[in-house]
N, C-alpha and C positions, 0 to 999 in steps of 0.2 A: 630480468623480466621473466614472468612466468609464461607458460605456453598459452594459456587463454587470452592473455593480453597480446601476445605476439600474433596469434591468429586474428583477433579483432582488428588490431592495427594494420595488419596486412591487408585484410579485407577492406578496411576504411581507405587505405591508400589506393587500392585498385579502383574502387567505385568513385573516388574523388579525383582521379588522375586523368589521364589522356583518353580513357574510354568513351567519355561523353563526346569528345571531339571526332572519335572514329564512329561511334554508334548512335549519336544523338542523345537527347535527354532520355532518362528512364522512362518517362510518360510516353514519349514518342516511340521509343524502340519497343517497350513491352506492350504498348497499345497496338503497334503494327503486328506483332507476334499474336496477340489476342484476336485481331481481326482475322488473320490467317487460320488460327486454330478454330475460330468460331465458324468460319466457312467450311472447313474441313469436317468438323464434328456435327454441324447442322444445329448448334445451339450457342447461346451467348457465353463467351469466355471473357473475363475482365483481365486488365493488365496485372492486377495483384494475384489472380490465379495463376498467371504465367510464372510469376516470381516464386509462388508456393510450389508449383509443379517442377520448376527447375531446382528448387531446394531439395524436393523429394527425390529428383534424380541423383543428386549428390549424396543423399542419405542412402539411397539404394546402393550406390557404389561403395559406400563405407561398410556395407554389410560383408564385403569381401576382405576387409581388414583396414587398418588405419591408413589413411592417405591424406596428408596435410592439405594438398591442393583442394580435395573435395570439401574439407572442413571449411577452408577459407572461402571457397565459392558459395558454399551453403549459407554461411553467415552473411555474405554480401548479398545473395538473393533475398533472404529474409529482410535485411535492412531496406533494400530497395523496394520490396513489397510494401513495407510500412510507409514508405515515402509515397508511392503511386496510389495508395488507398487512403492517403491523408490521415493516418493514425496520429 
């Protein structure tokens, strides 16, 4: 298996595993974060924005060098963002 497939399969396993039991559905979890960020920032933030911002956090960490966990998490956040925005 090549690295790109390994990263994507690991991300898929994470977002389709026990995390929903722990954190709730992506819509509920990222919706709650969006509400909190909206209150803090004083402007509307969507659940899909939360996913993009979390992916950007992982990308910023990758600026310091390769780190497989950040690549996996970044891919997972982008996939979840597509789901919560109904792409």
